[in-house]
N, C-alpha and C positions, 0 to 999 in steps of 0.2 A: 682272812686270819694272818698276822704277822708270821714269818719265818722264824723257825727256832733255830738257834745256832749254839753250838756247844764248843767251848775252848778247853783243853786238856794240855796243861804244861806244869812242870814241877817247879818253876820259877813264878812266884806269886807276884813279885814287881811286874814281871812281863804280861801276866794274866791281867792285873790292874789296869795298866797301859792300854793294852790290846782292846779291853773292854770299854774304857773311855772313849778311844778313838772310833770303835765301831757305833757307840752311842751317839757321838757327834754326826755320824754319817747317816743316822735314822735307824740303826739296827738296835732295837730296844729289848727284844726278846732273847736275850743272851744268858746262857748258863755257863758257869766255869768251875773247873775242878783241878786243885793242884796235885791230886792223887790219881792215878790211872783206875785204880780200885773203885774209886767213887763213880768215875765216869762209866766202868764198866757194869756197875749195879743200876746205874741210873738208866742207861739204854736198855736194861732188861725190862724196865718198867714203862718207859717213855720214849717213844722215837723222836728223833731231831732230824731236821731238814739238812743241815750241813755241819759237819764236825772239824775243826781246826786241831790237829793233834800233834804234839811234839814227838820225835821219834825216839831221842834217848831219855827214858825216863826209868826210875827204880822199881824193881819188883816185876812189873808187867812193861814191856816194850810198847812202843808205839805202834809198831807193825802188828804185835799181838792183838792190841786193843781195836786195831783196823780190821783185821780179819774176825774178830768178835763181832764188832757192829756190822759188818756186811752180811755175816751169817744170820743175824737177827732181823736186820731190815737192809736188803739189798738197795732200797731206793734212797738211803742216806748217802749224800756225795761227802767224800772224806778229803780233806786237804792236809797233807802231811807238811810238817815244819822241822826243819833241821839245821844245826849250826854248821853242818858239814855238807859240801857240794860234792857228793859221791855219785856217779853214775850208777854204779850197781845198787847202791841203796834206793835210789829213785827207781830203778826198774823193778826191784823188789816189791815197792809199794805199789806202782802201777799195776803189777801181776796179782796183787792181792785186791785190786780194786779200787785204788786211790784215784781221785779226779786229777789232783794236781800236786805239785812238789815244789815247796818255797823255802829258800834259804835265808837263815837269819843273817844281819839285821834285816826286818821285813821293810820292803819299799810300800807305803801306803797305796800307791797308785797300783802297784802288781796285786797287792791284798785284795783290793777292793775290785779290780778286774776279775781275779780268779774267783772270788766270793759271788759277784754277780753273775758271772757264767756258769758257776756250779748250780746256783739257784734256778737259772734259766733251764739249764739242761734238765734238772729235775722235774720242771713244771712241763716241759716239752715231752719228756718220756711219759708223765702221767697223761698227758693229752693222747699221746700214740696208743698207749694202753687202753684208754677209754674208747678209741675209734676202732680198736682191734676187738673191742669186747671182751678183753682178757679178764677184766674185772671192773665191778662198779663199787667202789669202797664207799663206806657211809661219808657223811660229811665231817669235815675237820672242824668246821665251824657252823654247825646246824642253826644255830641263834641267827647267824646273819641272813638267813633265808626263811625266818619264821613267817613273814608276811606273804609269802608266796603259797597259795595252797594248791596242792596238785597231788594225784595218784597217778598220773600219766606216766608210763615210762619214758616216753620221748622227752616229758618235760623234767623229769628228775634227771635225765641224762643231761640235758641242757644245763641245768642247775649245777651239776657237778663239774660240767666244762666250765661254766662260769666261775665257779671256785678257784679252779686251777688257773684260770687268767687272772684272777684277783690277785694272786700271788706276785704276778709280774706288774711292771709299770707301764706297760705298752698300751696304747690307745685301743678303744674296744668299740666297735660298731654293732649297734642293736637294730635290727630290722623286724618289722612286723605289722600287721593291720593295725588301725586306730582301736585303743581299747583293749589290747592284748597284755599291757602291764610293762611297757618298756621302761618307764621311769621307776617302777617297782624293781625291775631287775637291776637297773643302774645303781640304785640305793643299796641294794643287796650286795653287789660287787664292791662298792665301796666300804661296806661293814665287814666284808669278809678280807679287805685288804689290810696292809700295814698302816693306811692313811685313815683307819676307822675313827681315830680320836680327833681328825681334823675335820674342817668344813665340808659339807657336800651343797655345791651352789648349782641350782638348776636353771637354764636359761632357754627360753622359748625362742628360737632363732627367727621364727616368722613374726614376732612382734617387734624386733628391733628395727628402727628407722635407719636407713642407709647413712643419713647425715649424723647420726648419733653413734653409729657402731664404734668408731675408736674412743669416744668418750666413756661409753658404757663399758667397754672391754678392757681399755688400758688404763682409764681414769683420767683425770686432769688436775692441773694446779690452778691456784686462783689468778685470774686474769688470762686465761688461755683463749678464751673467746668471750663475746659479750654474754653477760650473765653468769659468767663463771666466777661467783663472788667468794668462794672456799675451795680449799683442796677437796678432791673426791676419788676415793680408790674406786677401780672398776672391778669387773667379775674376777680377773686374773688374780688381783690382790686378795679379794674376798676369799677366794678359794686357796690360797696359799697353803701348801703342804697337803691339802685335800683333793677332792675330786671336782671337777668342772663338767657338768652334764649339759650337752649341747643338743637340746630336743628339737625335732624338725629341722635337721641339718641340711634337708634337700630344698628347702625354701629360701636359703641364702644366695644373694645374687653372686655373679662371677666375680665383679669386683672386690666384695667383701670375702670371697672364698680366697682370693689371693692374699689378703691381709692376715687371715686366719692361718694361712698355709705358711707364711713367714714366721709367725710366731712358733709354730709347731717345729719348724726346721732349725730356728735360731735359739729356741728356748730363751728368749728375752724379749723385752719390751720396755717401753718408755711411755710415762704419762704424757698426754697433750700439754704442751707448753713448757716442757722441760727436754734437756738432752741426756738428763741422767738415766743410764740404763739399768734395769733390774732383771735379776735372773729369775727365769720362770720355774717354778716349783710347784706343778699342778698335773694331775693324771686326767687325761681327756676320755669321756666316754660321750659318743654320739649316737643319736637314734633318728630313724626315719620310717614313715610308711609308704615311702615311694621307693623305686627300683633305681638306685643310684647307678648301677652298672649301666642300664638303658639311658639314663640321663648322661652319661659320659658319652656314650655313642651318639647322642644327639647334640653334644657340644653344651650342654646346659650345666654341666658338672665337671669341674676339673679333674683331670685323671691323677694328677700327682697328689692332689688333697684327698681323693678318695683312697689311694692306697696308703696314704699317711694315716688314715683312720681306720682303715680296715686291716689292721695288722691282727687283730682278733676279731671274729664274726660271729655273732649269735644271732639266730633267727627263732623268734617266738611263734609258734604255730597258731592259727586260729583257733578258737574255742570249738567251732565246728568240727575240727579234726581231732578233737580230744575230748568228746563228750562224757567221757568217764569222769571228767573233772567237774561236771555241773553239781551232781548231788553233794560233794565236800564243799563245793563253793556255796551252795544253797545253805547248808547248814552254817557255813563261816558267816556268811552275810546275815543271816537271821539272828546270829548270837550277837553280831556286832550292832544290829538294830535292836538288841535287847528282846528279842522275840524267843530265844532258845531254839530247840530244833525237835523234830519228830512230829507225830500226829497232833500234839497240841498247838503246832505252829503252822502247819501245812499239811493238807489232805494229801492221801496218796496219789489220786487222780491228777492234781495240780502239779504234784512233783514231776509224774510221768509226763505230763505236757512239757514242763520245762525241760526235761531230759531228752525231748524229742525235736525240740527247737534248733534252730541252726545258727541264731545269734550273729547278724550281720555287723553288730556293733560290739561283739565279742564279751568278754568279762564285764566291761564297764556297763553294757546294756543289760546284762543279767542282774547285776546290782541295782539298777534303776527300775527294772520290772519288780523286784522285791521291794524295794522302797515304796513304789506306787501301791503294790498290792498290800502291803503290811498297813498302809495309810487307809486303804478303802475297807480292809476287814475290821478296823476299829478294835484291835485286841483280839479278836477270835482268830480261828484257823484260816489260813489263806485257801481259798476254793478255786475252782477253775472260772468261776464269774469274776474273780478278782483279778485275772491275769487278761493282758491285752489280746484284741480279736485276733492279731496275726500270730500269736503264741498258741491259741486254741485253733486256728484254722491249720497251721502248720503241722500242729500234732495230730489232728485227724486226717491230713493228706498223708503223713508218714506212716500211720498206723494201717491205713488202708492200702496205700502203695498204688492207688489207681485214681483215675479221674473221678470227679464227683458226679454223680448221676444226673444225667440230663445237661450238665454243664459243659462237656467236653473238654475240661481243663482242670487241674489241680487246684484245690482251694487256696495254696499259698500264692496264687497268681502266676501265670505264665506256664508254658509246657515245660516237663523236664525230660530228660533222656532215661532209657531204661536203665542204663548203668547207674545213674544217680539214684534212681528208686531203689535198686537193687543193693547200693551201698548203705543207704540210710537204713532199709530193713535189716540187713546183715549186722549192723552195728547196734541196732536197736535191740535184736534178740541176743546178742553177744553181751550186751549191759545187762538185760533181763536176767540172764543166767549167771549173774556174777563173774562174767569173764571166763566161763567154764568152756573150753574149746570143744571137747568131746560132746557135752550136751548141746550146744549151738550148733554143731554139724548135724546131729541127729534131728534136732528141731526143724533144721532147713532142709533135710534130706540131701546132703551133699557130703562127699567124703572129707576127711580130717585134712588130707594133703590140700584139698580144693580150699578149703577155709584158711589154711595157713597161707596159701598164695593170696588169697583176697585180703587178708588182714595186712599182709606185707605191703600190698599195693596201696592200701589206704593208711599207711604208717603207723599201725597199731602193733607191729612186731619188733 
C-alpha cells in the first residue's frame, strides 16, 4: 500500500508546488490542507504515515497540530517546516515528537532525504513492534494478500511483516520449500507497495541460458549480435517502475551473479550494442528453495550479492508445520475448482485424511491432490478412495501412531522417531479440538504448561 503523506501550510501556492514535486518523485497518495483545522479533523478520522507541517499558521499553530497528531497516532512521523531557523523552535518541535525540522525555502534533496528516512523509520518501528509482539495490527491493505489463504498465526505474522517490508523499496529475499507459495507472496508484496500499478515481471533464473543473460536482462539494439534484427527490451525495462521477481536465484552461476550484483550496486544498465546508460527503477524480490547461507560458505554463491538481496528476509514455513491451514485451503481449492465446500464436496473421512498428511510438495501438492480427486469423483463428493495411496497410508499411520501390525514399520514408509510420532499426534488432537488448549491437554493427559511448551517447540504458539 502506498504511504499516505499529508501537507499542511496556509500558503496554497507552496502547497501546490510541493505536491507536484512529490508527485514527480513517485509520491502519489498526498493530501493537502491550507487550514490546520481541516488537517486536525482529517487526522481524527484517518491516520497518515508522514505529515509535513508549517509551524506558523493562523488559529492553530503547527506545534499544536503536531501535539494533536502524536496524541492520536504516535506512529505518524511529523516533519516541521518553518521560515525561521530558530534552535529553540526546533527543540520544542523535537520534544513534542517531531522527526525533523526543515527551513524554507526547501531544498528538494533535503526534503526527499528527510521524507524517505521518516518513512523508513516508521517501517522499522513497525517491524520492531511486531517482533516484540506488542501488537499485531490488521492489514492496511488486506486486498493485496487476498490470494494467500491461511489461519496460521505464524503465517499471518509473516504476511504482516511482508506488508511492512512492502512499504520500503529494499530488496526482499523469500525462502521456503518448493510449493509453499513464494511467487504468490512476491506478488502480494508488489500489490501492497506503491508500485502496485506498475508491472510485476517474474523470471525463472534456472531457465536463463548464460550466453543470453545480458540480452534477456538488459535488452539489445538491432545489430548487437548475429540474429538481432530489431531492438528488444530486457526484463529490467519490462519491469520499469515495478517489481522484478527473481525466482530460483540460487541456480544462477557465479559469473552471472557478478553481473546481477553490478546492476544492484550501480542502479543502471545499458542495452547490448549501445553505450547509452539507463537508470534502474525496479524493486527486486528474489526467491529460492536452497540455503543460500550454506552456498556462500561453500563458495557457490557470492556473499556480497547474498547480503544485497537479503535486506529483508521472509521464510515461508512448509505446510506440514501449519496443518491448521489444510482445511481452509481445501475449501478454497474446491471452490476454485467449482466444487463448493462441505459434505457435498468432500466426505469428512477424506478431509481428515488430508488434514493428517504431511505434504512433501506443500500447498502445490494439496491442490494437485484435490484436482485429481475431483476428476475421479466425477461430480460426486470426494471420498477416501479418490485420494492417493500415500495420503491414505500416512493418515492411517498418523492416527494409530505405531507400526503396522506384522510389518514392523510405519505405513508411510520408513521408520520414524518417537518424537515425530508424538508431534504428529499432539498436533492432530490440537486440530481436532479446534485448537482448544485446555481440551487438548485433557485428552492427551498432560499438563497445560507441558502442552504450551510442546506447541512452542512445534512453532504453533
